[in-house]
Biopython code that builds the backbone (N, CA, C, O; Angstrom):
import numpy as np
from Bio.PDB.StructureBuilder import StructureBuilder

atoms = [
    (1, "MET", "N", (1.909, -22.523, 10.826)),
    (1, "MET", "CA", (0.765, -21.744, 10.384)),
    (1, "MET", "C", (0.884, -20.285, 10.813)),
    (1, "MET", "O", (0.284, -19.413, 10.184)),
    (2, "SER", "N", (1.637, -20.002, 11.859)),
    (2, "SER", "CA", (1.737, -18.614, 12.309)),
    (2, "SER", "C", (2.567, -17.768, 11.346)),
    (2, "SER", "O", (2.461, -16.542, 11.356)),
    (3, "ILE", "N", (3.389, -18.406, 10.516)),
    (3, "ILE", "CA", (4.175, -17.658, 9.545)),
    (3, "ILE", "C", (3.275, -17.043, 8.477)),
    (3, "ILE", "O", (3.634, -16.032, 7.873)),
    (4, "LEU", "N", (2.106, -17.644, 8.238)),
    (4, "LEU", "CA", (1.159, -17.099, 7.262)),
    (4, "LEU", "C", (0.632, -15.732, 7.683)),
    (4, "LEU", "O", (0.249, -14.922, 6.839)),
    (5, "VAL", "N", (0.613, -15.481, 8.978)),
    (5, "VAL", "CA", (0.163, -14.183, 9.476)),
    (5, "VAL", "C", (1.114, -13.085, 9.004)),
    (5, "VAL", "O", (0.700, -11.936, 8.842)),
    (6, "ILE", "N", (2.362, -13.421, 8.787)),
    (6, "ILE", "CA", (3.350, -12.458, 8.304)),
    (6, "ILE", "C", (3.424, -12.471, 6.781)),
    (6, "ILE", "O", (3.488, -11.409, 6.162)),
    (7, "LEU", "N", (3.415, -13.641, 6.172)),
    (7, "LEU", "CA", (3.641, -13.742, 4.735)),
    (7, "LEU", "C", (2.471, -13.243, 3.884)),
    (7, "LEU", "O", (2.691, -12.623, 2.843)),
    (8, "VAL", "N", (1.261, -13.498, 4.300)),
    (8, "VAL", "CA", (0.109, -13.071, 3.501)),
    (8, "VAL", "C", (0.015, -11.545, 3.428)),
    (8, "VAL", "O", (-0.129, -11.015, 2.326)),
    (9, "PRO", "N", (0.090, -10.816, 4.536)),
    (9, "PRO", "CA", (0.077, -9.350, 4.407)),
    (9, "PRO", "C", (1.296, -8.809, 3.660)),
    (9, "PRO", "O", (1.190, -7.816, 2.940)),
    (10, "ALA", "N", (2.448, -9.451, 3.827)),
    (10, "ALA", "CA", (3.640, -8.998, 3.101)),
    (10, "ALA", "C", (3.454, -9.187, 1.602)),
    (10, "ALA", "O", (3.829, -8.311, 0.823)),
    (11, "ALA", "N", (2.884, -10.305, 1.184)),
    (11, "ALA", "CA", (2.643, -10.549, -0.232)),
    (11, "ALA", "C", (1.611, -9.569, -0.780)),
    (11, "ALA", "O", (1.776, -9.061, -1.889)),
    (12, "LEU", "N", (0.569, -9.298, -0.035)),
    (12, "LEU", "CA", (-0.437, -8.333, -0.481)),
    (12, "LEU", "C", (0.155, -6.934, -0.590)),
    (12, "LEU", "O", (-0.158, -6.200, -1.527)),
    (13, "PHE", "N", (1.003, -6.561, 0.358)),
    (13, "PHE", "CA", (1.639, -5.247, 0.328)),
    (13, "PHE", "C", (2.565, -5.121, -0.874)),
    (13, "PHE", "O", (2.550, -4.092, -1.551)),
    (14, "LEU", "N", (3.366, -6.139, -1.154)),
    (14, "LEU", "CA", (4.275, -6.087, -2.295)),
    (14, "LEU", "C", (3.522, -6.089, -3.620)),
    (14, "LEU", "O", (3.929, -5.415, -4.566)),
    (15, "GLY", "N", (2.432, -6.838, -3.694)),
    (15, "GLY", "CA", (1.609, -6.822, -4.899)),
    (15, "GLY", "C", (0.984, -5.462, -5.135)),
    (15, "GLY", "O", (0.960, -4.979, -6.267)),
    (16, "LEU", "N", (0.482, -4.843, -4.088)),
    (16, "LEU", "CA", (-0.093, -3.500, -4.202)),
    (16, "LEU", "C", (0.976, -2.488, -4.585)),
    (16, "LEU", "O", (0.715, -1.578, -5.372)),
    (17, "LEU", "N", (2.167, -2.637, -4.040)),
    (17, "LEU", "CA", (3.272, -1.739, -4.372)),
    (17, "LEU", "C", (3.651, -1.865, -5.848)),
    (17, "LEU", "O", (3.902, -0.859, -6.511)),
    (18, "GLY", "N", (3.695, -3.088, -6.363)),
    (18, "GLY", "CA", (3.977, -3.298, -7.778)),
    (18, "GLY", "C", (2.890, -2.743, -8.668)),
    (18, "GLY", "O", (3.182, -2.167, -9.716)),
    (19, "LEU", "N", (1.653, -2.906, -8.275)),
    (19, "LEU", "CA", (0.529, -2.369, -9.047)),
    (19, "LEU", "C", (0.559, -0.848, -9.080)),
    (19, "LEU", "O", (0.301, -0.244, -10.121)),
    (20, "LEU", "N", (0.871, -0.231, -7.957)),
    (20, "LEU", "CA", (0.983, 1.228, -7.922)),
    (20, "LEU", "C", (2.142, 1.716, -8.776)),
    (20, "LEU", "O", (2.027, 2.749, -9.437)),
    (21, "ALA", "N", (3.253, 0.996, -8.774)),
    (21, "ALA", "CA", (4.396, 1.365, -9.611)),
    (21, "ALA", "C", (4.034, 1.243, -11.083)),
    (21, "ALA", "O", (4.432, 2.088, -11.885)),
    (22, "PHE", "N", (3.293, 0.215, -11.453)),
    (22, "PHE", "CA", (2.860, 0.049, -12.840)),
    (22, "PHE", "C", (1.952, 1.190, -13.272)),
    (22, "PHE", "O", (2.132, 1.745, -14.356)),
    (23, "PHE", "N", (0.977, 1.547, -12.438)),
    (23, "PHE", "CA", (0.077, 2.637, -12.798)),
    (23, "PHE", "C", (0.816, 3.971, -12.877)),
    (23, "PHE", "O", (0.482, 4.812, -13.711)),
    (24, "TRP", "N", (1.819, 4.175, -12.013)),
    (24, "TRP", "CA", (2.619, 5.397, -12.080)),
    (24, "TRP", "C", (3.385, 5.456, -13.401)),
    (24, "TRP", "O", (3.465, 6.514, -14.025)),
    (25, "CYS", "N", (3.944, 4.328, -13.827)),
    (25, "CYS", "CA", (4.679, 4.291, -15.093)),
    (25, "CYS", "C", (3.769, 4.555, -16.280)),
    (25, "CYS", "O", (4.164, 5.246, -17.219)),
    (26, "VAL", "N", (2.576, 4.024, -16.253)),
    (26, "VAL", "CA", (1.626, 4.259, -17.344)),
    (26, "VAL", "C", (1.194, 5.721, -17.357)),
    (26, "VAL", "O", (1.086, 6.327, -18.424)),
    (27, "ARG", "N", (0.950, 6.284, -16.194)),
    (27, "ARG", "CA", (0.472, 7.661, -16.116)),
    (27, "ARG", "C", (1.538, 8.669, -16.542)),
    (27, "ARG", "O", (1.202, 9.726, -17.078)),
    (28, "THR", "N", (2.821, 8.362, -16.314)),
    (28, "THR", "CA", (3.893, 9.287, -16.692)),
    (28, "THR", "C", (4.479, 8.953, -18.052)),
    (28, "THR", "O", (5.567, 9.422, -18.384)),
    (29, "ASN", "N", (3.778, 8.149, -18.848)),
    (29, "ASN", "CA", (4.141, 7.830, -20.235)),
    (29, "ASN", "C", (5.505, 7.166, -20.364)),
    (29, "ASN", "O", (6.265, 7.507, -21.270)),
    (30, "GLN", "N", (5.828, 6.243, -19.495)),
    (30, "GLN", "CA", (7.089, 5.534, -19.568)),
    (30, "GLN", "C", (7.092, 4.491, -20.679)),
    (30, "GLN", "O", (8.160, 4.058, -21.114)),
    (31, "PHE", "N", (5.921, 4.082, -21.141)),
    (31, "PHE", "CA", (5.818, 3.023, -22.145)),
    (31, "PHE", "C", (5.454, 3.566, -23.519)),
    (31, "PHE", "O", (4.990, 2.803, -24.367)),
    (32, "GLU", "N", (5.646, 4.841, -23.766)),
    (32, "GLU", "CA", (5.244, 5.433, -25.037)),
    (32, "GLU", "C", (6.115, 4.979, -26.196)),
    (32, "GLU", "O", (5.585, 4.538, -27.216)),
    (33, "ASP", "N", (7.434, 5.073, -26.072)),
    (33, "ASP", "CA", (8.343, 4.795, -27.186)),
    (33, "ASP", "C", (9.290, 3.670, -26.787)),
    (33, "ASP", "O", (10.395, 3.920, -26.305)),
    (34, "LEU", "N", (8.855, 2.437, -26.989)),
    (34, "LEU", "CA", (9.649, 1.295, -26.544)),
    (34, "LEU", "C", (10.802, 0.975, -27.484)),
    (34, "LEU", "O", (11.817, 0.436, -27.042)),
    (35, "GLU", "N", (10.673, 1.291, -28.759)),
    (35, "GLU", "CA", (11.708, 0.946, -29.722)),
    (35, "GLU", "C", (12.591, 2.124, -30.102)),
    (35, "GLU", "O", (13.577, 1.940, -30.817)),
    (36, "GLY", "N", (12.272, 3.309, -29.653)),
    (36, "GLY", "CA", (13.026, 4.493, -30.038)),
    (36, "GLY", "C", (14.469, 4.460, -29.562)),
    (36, "GLY", "O", (15.377, 4.783, -30.329)),
    (37, "ALA", "N", (14.697, 4.078, -28.321)),
    (37, "ALA", "CA", (16.064, 4.047, -27.794)),
    (37, "ALA", "C", (16.903, 2.994, -28.500)),
    (37, "ALA", "O", (18.094, 3.207, -28.728)),
    (38, "ALA", "N", (16.313, 1.880, -28.844)),
    (38, "ALA", "CA", (17.059, 0.828, -29.545)),
    (38, "ALA", "C", (17.453, 1.290, -30.938)),
    (38, "ALA", "O", (18.534, 0.943, -31.414)),
    (39, "ARG", "N", (16.615, 2.054, -31.594)),
    (39, "ARG", "CA", (16.948, 2.558, -32.940)),
    (39, "ARG", "C", (17.968, 3.687, -32.878)),
    (39, "ARG", "O", (18.817, 3.798, -33.762)),
    (40, "ARG", "N", (17.897, 4.532, -31.841)),
    (40, "ARG", "CA", (18.848, 5.636, -31.716)),
    (40, "ARG", "C", (20.266, 5.138, -31.478)),
    (40, "ARG", "O", (21.221, 5.814, -31.861)),
    (41, "ILE", "N", (20.428, 3.981, -30.861)),
    (41, "ILE", "CA", (21.761, 3.416, -30.629)),
    (41, "ILE", "C", (22.410, 3.071, -31.960)),
    (41, "ILE", "O", (23.616, 3.256, -32.124)),
    (42, "LEU", "N", (21.627, 2.571, -32.914)),
    (42, "LEU", "CA", (22.184, 2.120, -34.188)),
    (42, "LEU", "C", (22.442, 3.249, -35.167)),
    (42, "LEU", "O", (23.190, 3.069, -36.128)),
    (43, "GLU", "N", (21.838, 4.410, -34.946)),
    (43, "GLU", "CA", (22.037, 5.531, -35.865)),
    (43, "GLU", "C", (23.332, 6.255, -35.529)),
    (43, "GLU", "O", (23.725, 6.354, -34.367)),
    (44, "ASP", "N", (23.977, 6.752, -36.560)),
    (44, "ASP", "CA", (25.215, 7.529, -36.358)),
    (44, "ASP", "C", (24.907, 8.989, -36.132)),
    (44, "ASP", "O", (25.823, 9.791, -35.944)),
]
sb = StructureBuilder()
sb.init_structure("model")
sb.init_model(0)
sb.init_chain("A")
sb.init_seg("    ")
for serial, (resi, resn, name, xyz) in enumerate(atoms, 1):
    if name == "N":
        sb.init_residue(resn, " ", resi, " ")
    sb.init_atom(name, np.array(xyz, "f"), 0.0, 1.0, " ", f" {name:<3s}", serial, name[0])
structure = sb.get_structure()
């Protein structure tokens, strides 16, 4: 049971870190053009 004292805060910290990374990506418009790069590869 003492391992939960370490794992629960670690899981909460990693979840918060992922959430902050997601919001940063949305705010800097990383998800604007999802298909553009795939189409540019096929064009000559």
